[in-house]
C-alpha positions as CSV (number, residue, x, y, z in Angstrom):
1,M,0.0,0.0,0.0
2,I,2.9,2.4,0.7
3,G,4.0,2.2,-3.0
4,A,0.6,3.5,-4.1
5,E,0.9,6.5,-1.8
6,I,4.3,7.3,-3.2
7,V,3.0,7.2,-6.7
8,L,0.0,9.4,-5.8
9,V,2.2,11.9,-4.0
10,G,4.4,12.0,-7.2
11,I,1.3,12.6,-9.3
12,W,0.1,15.3,-6.9
13,A,3.5,17.0,-7.0
14,Y,3.5,16.9,-10.8
15,L,0.0,18.5,-11.0
16,A,0.9,21.1,-8.4
17,W,4.0,22.0,-10.5
18,M,2.0,22.2,-13.6
19,V,-0.4,24.7,-12.0
20,W,2.3,26.6,-10.2
21,K,4.4,27.1,-13.3
22,K,1.3,27.6,-15.5
23,K,2.7,25.0,-17.9
24,T,-0.7,23.8,-18.8
25,E,-3.2,25.2,-21.3
26,L,-6.4,24.8,-19.4
27,A,-9.5,26.9,-19.5
28,E,-10.0,29.1,-16.4
29,K,-12.9,26.9,-15.2
30,N,-10.8,23.7,-15.4
31,L,-7.7,25.4,-13.9
32,K,-9.8,26.5,-10.9
33,R,-11.2,22.9,-10.5
34,L,-7.7,21.5,-10.7
35,K,-6.6,23.9,-7.9
36,I,-9.5,22.8,-5.7
37,F,-8.7,19.1,-6.3
38,L,-5.0,19.8,-5.4
39,L,-5.9,21.7,-2.2
40,V,-8.4,19.0,-1.1
41,A,-5.8,16.3,-1.8
42,V,-3.1,17.9,0.3
43,I,-5.4,18.6,3.2
44,F,-6.6,15.0,3.3
45,L,-3.1,13.6,2.9
46,A,-2.2,15.5,6.1
47,V,-5.4,14.2,7.8
48,G,-4.6,10.6,6.7
49,A,-1.0,10.9,8.0
50,V,-2.2,12.3,11.3
51,G,-4.8,9.6,11.6
52,I,-2.4,6.8,11.0
53,I,0.2,8.2,13.3
54,G,-2.4,8.8,16.0
55,H,-3.6,5.2,15.5
56,N,-0.1,3.9,16.0
57,M,0.5,6.0,19.1
58,V,-2.8,5.1,20.8
59,S,-2.5,1.5,19.9
60,A,1.0,1.3,21.4
61,Q,-0.2,2.9,24.6
62,I,-3.3,0.8,25.2
63,G,-1.9,-2.4,23.8
64,E,-4.7,-3.3,21.4
65,E,-6.0,-2.0,18.1
66,E,-7.7,1.4,18.1
67,L,-10.5,2.1,15.5
68,V,-11.2,5.9,15.5
69,F,-7.8,7.2,14.4
70,F,-7.4,4.2,12.0
71,T,-10.7,5.1,10.3
72,I,-9.8,8.8,10.1
73,G,-6.5,7.8,8.5
74,I,-8.0,5.4,6.0
75,V,-10.8,7.8,5.0
76,G,-8.2,10.6,4.7
77,L,-6.0,8.6,2.4
78,F,-9.0,7.5,0.3
79,V,-10.1,11.1,-0.2
80,F,-6.5,12.0,-1.1
81,F,-6.6,9.2,-3.7
82,V,-10.0,10.3,-5.2
83,A,-8.9,14.0,-5.2
84,T,-5.6,13.2,-6.9
85,A,-7.4,11.1,-9.5
86,G,-9.9,13.8,-10.1
87,G,-7.2,16.4,-10.6
88,L,-5.5,14.1,-13.1
89,V,-8.7,13.5,-15.0
90,T,-9.4,17.3,-15.0
91,L,-5.9,17.9,-16.5
92,I,-6.2,15.2,-19.2
93,K,-9.8,16.2,-20.2
94,G,-8.9,19.9,-20.1
95,R,-5.9,19.4,-22.4
96,R,-7.9,17.3,-24.8
97,K,-10.5,20.1,-25.2
98,T,-8.0,22.8,-25.8
99,T,-6.0,21.0,-28.5
C-alpha cells in the first residue's frame, strides 16, 4: 500500500508543479477545478497521515487496536486518492478540449 501513496504523491506534485508554473493550457474553469482538487488532496493527505500516526501511538499505549484514528487515516488517504485522480482526469480532459 505504501507504494501507491508514493506514486500518488508524485502525481500530486506533478499536478501542483503544472499549476504553479502555469505549464498547462487549461480553460479558467478547469484550472480552478484542478486547484481545488489539489488543495483538497493535500489537506486530506495530512489528515490521513495524522490519523495513521495517531492510531499507531494510541494502539501502542493501550496495547490493542484502536479504531477511531485508524478510520480517520483510511478515509483521509481514500479522499486523497480520489482528489488526486480527479485532478489528473481534469488535467487530461482539459488538455484534450484545448488542442
